[in-house]
C-alpha positions as semicolon CSV with decimal commas, in nm:
position;residue;x (nm);y (nm);z (nm)
1;M;8,781;-2,215;7,483
2;K;8,508;-2,219;7,220
3;P;8,266;-1,909;7,205
4;L;7,880;-1,997;7,266
5;L;7,718;-1,983;6,935
6;P;7,319;-1,911;6,930
7;L;7,075;-2,204;6,953
8;D;6,891;-2,344;6,712
9;E;6,542;-2,384;6,894
10;S;6,405;-2,617;6,674
11;M;6,666;-2,892;6,763
12;H;6,583;-3,139;7,055
13;A;6,749;-3,424;7,230
14;Q;6,710;-3,673;6,964
15;T;6,672;-4,087;6,975
16;D;6,950;-4,273;6,808
17;P;6,754;-4,493;6,601
18;Q;6,955;-4,789;6,608
19;E;6,925;-4,840;6,981
20;R;6,589;-5,013;7,021
21;P;6,396;-5,130;7,332
22;A;6,559;-5,395;7,507
23;A;6,439;-5,364;7,861
24;R;6,208;-5,628;8,009
25;R;6,213;-5,556;8,390
26;I;6,210;-5,241;8,481
27;A;6,256;-5,089;8,846
28;F;6,083;-4,785;8,978
29;V;6,193;-4,534;9,224
30;L;5,937;-4,263;9,277
31;N;5,975;-3,971;9,521
32;E;5,675;-3,940;9,758
33;H;5,717;-3,592;9,833
34;A;5,726;-3,502;9,442
35;G;5,518;-3,251;9,253
36;N;5,174;-3,093;9,316
37;E;4,975;-3,405;9,320
38;P;5,092;-3,671;9,569
39;C;5,294;-3,941;9,441
40;R;5,088;-4,201;9,594
41;D;4,751;-4,095;9,470
42;W;4,904;-4,110;9,100
43;L;5,073;-4,448;9,175
44;K;4,704;-4,565;9,301
45;R;4,581;-4,487;8,924
46;A;4,867;-4,629;8,730
47;R;4,953;-4,904;8,950
48;S;4,840;-5,182;8,693
49;R;5,026;-5,019;8,435
50;I;5,336;-4,987;8,635
51;E;5,354;-5,333;8,777
52;A;5,306;-5,462;8,385
53;L;5,608;-5,287;8,314
54;A;5,817;-5,369;8,625
55;A;5,751;-5,735;8,529
56;G;5,827;-5,843;8,861
57;A;6,099;-5,595;8,902
58;P;6,060;-5,340;9,253
59;I;5,836;-5,040;9,294
60;R;5,999;-4,837;9,562
61;L;5,830;-4,520;9,705
62;V;6,122;-4,288;9,861
63;S;6,139;-3,992;10,089
64;D;6,542;-3,911;10,080
65;G;6,860;-3,961;9,921
66;E;6,967;-4,263;10,116
67;Q;6,652;-4,460;10,029
68;I;6,702;-4,331;9,685
69;R;7,060;-4,545;9,654
70;A;6,927;-4,828;9,853
71;A;6,613;-4,864;9,590
72;V;6,868;-4,815;9,291
73;L;7,120;-5,068;9,425
74;E;6,835;-5,344;9,452
75;A;6,723;-5,261;9,105
76;L;7,108;-5,335;8,997
77;A;7,165;-5,627;9,223
78;L;6,857;-5,788;9,069
79;G;6,976;-5,730;8,728
80;C;6,665;-5,483;8,600
81;D;6,718;-5,377;8,254
82;A;6,612;-5,046;8,364
83;V;6,560;-4,811;8,660
84;V;6,306;-4,533;8,617
85;A;6,284;-4,188;8,847
86;G;5,956;-4,053;8,917
87;G;6,042;-3,701;9,076
88;G;6,223;-3,346;9,028
89;D;6,570;-3,304;8,894
90;G;6,697;-3,379;9,250
91;T;6,559;-3,724;9,220
92;L;6,674;-3,785;8,876
93;N;7,011;-3,694;8,982
94;A;7,040;-3,925;9,246
95;V;6,940;-4,209;9,036
96;A;7,107;-4,126;8,722
97;S;7,414;-4,097;8,894
98;Q;7,413;-4,463;9,006
99;L;7,352;-4,552;8,634
100;V;7,603;-4,353;8,464
101;A;7,857;-4,590;8,226
102;T;7,641;-4,900;8,265
103;P;7,438;-5,087;8,023
104;V;7,138;-5,015;8,245
105;A;6,868;-4,778;8,100
106;F;6,753;-4,484;8,301
107;G;6,382;-4,368;8,251
108;V;6,223;-4,058;8,356
109;L;5,847;-3,974;8,494
110;P;5,832;-3,588;8,541
111;L;5,660;-3,593;8,827
112;G;5,846;-3,311;8,983
113;T;5,789;-2,932;8,968
114;L;6,014;-2,771;8,702
115;N;6,117;-3,095;8,543
116;H;6,436;-2,927;8,345
117;F;6,589;-3,266;8,235
118;A;6,254;-3,421;8,080
119;K;6,166;-3,096;7,876
120;D;6,515;-3,099;7,733
121;L;6,471;-3,445;7,638
122;G;6,186;-3,376;7,457
123;L;5,957;-3,595;7,665
124;P;5,576;-3,516;7,773
125;L;5,520;-3,356;8,083
126;D;5,212;-3,554;8,167
127;A;5,304;-3,884;8,392
128;D;5,084;-4,105;8,221
129;E;5,192;-3,983;7,864
130;A;5,546;-4,035;7,969
131;L;5,486;-4,394;8,097
132;Q;5,363;-4,446;7,729
133;V;5,774;-4,372;7,604
134;I;5,858;-4,590;7,911
135;E;5,645;-4,872;7,724
136;A;5,789;-4,803;7,382
137;G;6,131;-4,855;7,540
138;H;6,350;-4,644;7,259
139;T;6,665;-4,512;7,431
140;S;6,951;-4,279;7,369
141;R;7,259;-4,211;7,506
142;V;7,322;-3,848;7,627
143;D;7,584;-3,617;7,828
144;V;7,614;-3,584;8,174
145;G;7,858;-3,336;8,332
146;E;8,121;-3,396;8,668
147;V;8,262;-3,149;8,905
148;N;8,514;-3,318;9,162
149;G;8,340;-3,664;9,135
150;Q;7,988;-3,518;9,149
151;L;7,773;-3,568;8,847
152;F;7,479;-3,301;8,709
153;L;7,222;-3,392;8,453
154;N;7,147;-3,008;8,396
155;N;7,381;-2,777;8,547
156;S;7,607;-2,673;8,839
157;S;7,634;-2,332;9,016
158;L;7,834;-2,161;9,250
159;G;7,782;-1,827;9,431
160;L;7,439;-1,660;9,461
161;Y;7,248;-1,953;9,370
162;P;7,369;-2,220;9,628
163;D;7,338;-1,919;9,902
164;I;6,978;-1,896;9,800
165;V;6,895;-2,251;9,820
166;L;7,048;-2,304;10,163
167;D;6,861;-2,047;10,290
168;R;6,533;-2,132;10,167
169;Q;6,597;-2,474;10,275
170;R;6,644;-2,327;10,645
171;Q;6,326;-2,116;10,607
172;Q;6,127;-2,430;10,498
173;S;6,253;-2,650;10,774
174;R;6,272;-2,394;11,052
175;L;5,968;-2,145;10,998
176;G;5,752;-2,403;10,790
177;R;5,720;-2,191;10,485
178;G;5,608;-2,320;10,117
179;K;5,892;-2,385;9,864
180;W;5,830;-2,046;9,645
181;T;5,743;-1,827;9,948
182;A;6,091;-1,948;10,107
183;F;6,283;-1,899;9,793
184;A;6,143;-1,549;9,732
185;W;6,290;-1,432;10,073
186;A;6,612;-1,637;10,051
187;L;6,631;-1,457;9,727
188;W;6,602;-1,102;9,868
189;S;6,803;-1,175;10,149
190;A;7,091;-1,304;9,945
191;L;7,032;-0,996;9,720
192;R;7,106;-0,781;10,029
193;R;7,414;-0,944;10,142
194;Y;7,510;-0,992;9,786
195;P;7,846;-1,176;9,817
196;F;8,111;-1,166;9,562
197;M;8,383;-1,458;9,453
198;S;8,712;-1,403;9,374
199;V;8,793;-1,723;9,100
200;R;9,014;-1,809;8,824
201;L;8,901;-2,023;8,548
202;T;9,077;-2,225;8,345
203;A;8,996;-2,400;8,011
204;D;9,170;-2,497;7,678
205;G;9,477;-2,354;7,786
206;Q;9,325;-2,013;7,858
207;S;9,278;-1,858;8,211
208;F;9,135;-1,543;8,351
209;A;9,032;-1,427;8,695
210;Q;8,686;-1,278;8,786
211;R;8,539;-1,139;9,058
212;T;8,170;-1,218;9,027
213;P;7,837;-1,312;9,214
214;F;7,810;-1,627;9,030
215;V;7,936;-1,907;8,758
216;F;7,678;-2,141;8,621
217;I;7,825;-2,426;8,422
218;G;7,574;-2,671;8,181
219;N;7,546;-2,990;8,072
220;N;7,564;-2,870;7,712
221;A;7,452;-2,522;7,597
222;Y;7,156;-2,317;7,765
223;Q;6,954;-2,106;7,564
224;M;6,991;-1,739;7,792
225;Q;6,794;-1,489;7,629
226;G;6,419;-1,509;7,524
227;F;6,111;-1,687;7,624
228;Q;6,306;-2,025;7,572
229;I;6,554;-1,923;7,855
230;G;6,697;-2,214;8,044
231;Q;6,632;-2,476;7,770
232;R;6,901;-2,670;7,588
233;A;6,880;-2,764;7,212
234;T;7,060;-3,109;7,272
235;L;7,216;-3,306;7,506
236;R;7,466;-3,451;7,306
237;D;7,689;-3,189;7,171
238;G;7,975;-3,336;7,434
239;M;8,026;-2,971;7,606
240;L;7,984;-2,778;7,892
241;S;7,872;-2,400;7,881
242;V;7,998;-2,154;8,086
243;Y;7,818;-1,822;8,193
244;V;8,007;-1,593;8,435
245;A;7,857;-1,263;8,563
246;H;8,072;-0,965;8,523
247;R;8,084;-0,763;8,866
248;T;7,784;-0,551;8,894
249;G;7,534;-0,426;9,161
250;R;7,238;-0,608;9,313
251;W;7,018;-0,363;9,125
252;R;7,179;-0,434;8,765
253;L;7,209;-0,797;8,830
254;L;6,787;-0,789;8,885
255;R;6,802;-0,580;8,561
256;L;7,014;-0,826;8,395
257;G;6,753;-1,112;8,464
258;L;6,461;-0,875;8,295
259;R;6,701;-0,836;7,985
260;A;6,728;-1,192;7,979
261;W;6,399;-1,253;8,008
262;T;6,292;-1,006;7,731
263;G;6,602;-1,128;7,492
264;R;6,781;-0,829;7,555
265;L;7,106;-0,984;7,703
266;R;7,440;-0,786;7,602
267;Q;7,694;-1,093;7,656
268;S;7,995;-0,825;7,645
269;R;7,857;-0,627;7,891
270;D;7,662;-0,844;8,141
271;F;7,871;-1,195;8,145
272;R;8,120;-1,388;7,973
273;A;8,002;-1,717;7,801
274;F;8,220;-2,005;7,629
275;L;8,204;-2,366;7,554
276;T;8,460;-2,644;7,699
277;E;8,528;-2,996;7,752
278;E;8,719;-2,962;8,073
279;L;8,686;-2,647;8,315
280;R;8,903;-2,554;8,653
281;I;8,813;-2,326;8,882
282;D;9,053;-2,203;9,171
283;T;8,988;-1,983;9,443
284;H;9,147;-1,860;9,769
285;H;8,882;-2,083;9,971
286;A;8,926;-2,434;10,109
287;W;8,596;-2,550;9,981
288;L;8,301;-2,386;9,817
289;R;7,951;-2,451;9,831
290;V;7,819;-2,595;9,494
291;A;7,450;-2,655;9,372
292;N;7,407;-2,967;9,114
293;D;7,094;-2,978;8,984
294;G;6,957;-2,783;9,278
295;E;7,082;-3,023;9,539
296;L;7,346;-2,864;9,782
297;C;7,705;-3,025;9,796
298;R;8,047;-2,871;9,965
299;L;8,335;-2,955;9,731
300;A;8,713;-2,889;9,821
301;T;8,886;-2,689;9,573
302;P;9,016;-2,659;9,309
303;L;8,681;-2,774;9,138
304;H;8,755;-2,974;8,821
305;Y;8,460;-2,987;8,540
306;R;8,444;-3,230;8,273
307;I;8,183;-3,355;8,042
308;R;8,141;-3,733;8,042
309;A;7,987;-3,780;7,668
310;G;7,719;-4,004;7,588
311;A;7,789;-4,179;7,949
312;L;7,399;-4,200;8,014
313;R;7,167;-4,440;7,841
314;V;6,820;-4,272;7,880
315;I;6,449;-4,387;7,761
316;T;6,339;-4,120;7,515
317;P;6,075;-4,064;7,280
318;A;6,091;-4,267;6,945
319;P;6,295;-4,073;6,660
320;V;6,051;-3,888;6,407
321;A;6,096;-4,071;6,072
322;G;6,381;-3,955;5,836
323;T;6,558;-3,758;6,167
324;G;6,922;-3,862;6,258
325;P;7,098;-3,849;6,607
């Protein structure tokens, strides 16, 4: 295990200046439910630009995972040079998972609410400006994380957060609550239950047992304190970052979040963090609920995590003159 070092906040995911635009036919897979502005409304305004970029490739509005997979498979069967995903991080994950380890470039239109992956790539968060990046067509290879064959672009977590996501989804479907209202109720409910897990983590020949409310695994290192919390300096270091909360009470966990936000985390007391290329998580449960990029899945244990360095070719902003990858 390698210690988790402080991040240089001035660094960003950068393009490889040797990789230049090769895409000619670009397919678009757009989640019609993404973001605050209805995707259909934006698509009407940007239709002519998108059709010019597509050059006859399919432009698909989708609403669920099956439709996303079908749209990407269609684009691959037609020999498209790139596939652009428009939506939140869950939509991006579903598209990128089918492009990993292929020469097909992956484009991002940040039409979601949080757009973590787009931010860490250094992409503009305005969809019209992001189209300009896709038009320029510069590409770079970035890392992805994998757990038991399931890919993640941002992070994977188990414990408290997947419980919150599941409860939020139930409240949205059964009670008709909005996303953030449902999240607040789900958070309060999870803190009342406050479940713990007993896990054993093994990495780089070292192993330790931990009783913890959550384990967080990032694709490359995350900034975990200060006002840049949740951001990554690079997506090309070829490492997983692992954060394990020490056992603590629910109110201390809330204080932990507050200290993280104000830049006063104490790693030795609040959590354990390290970098590794591979990680194994054992537990006495036959399966665990895992959230990959905010999307839930149920995986058999043990969980095997690994980094897949440079496995995804992404359309990114052009490099600044004089900078290297």
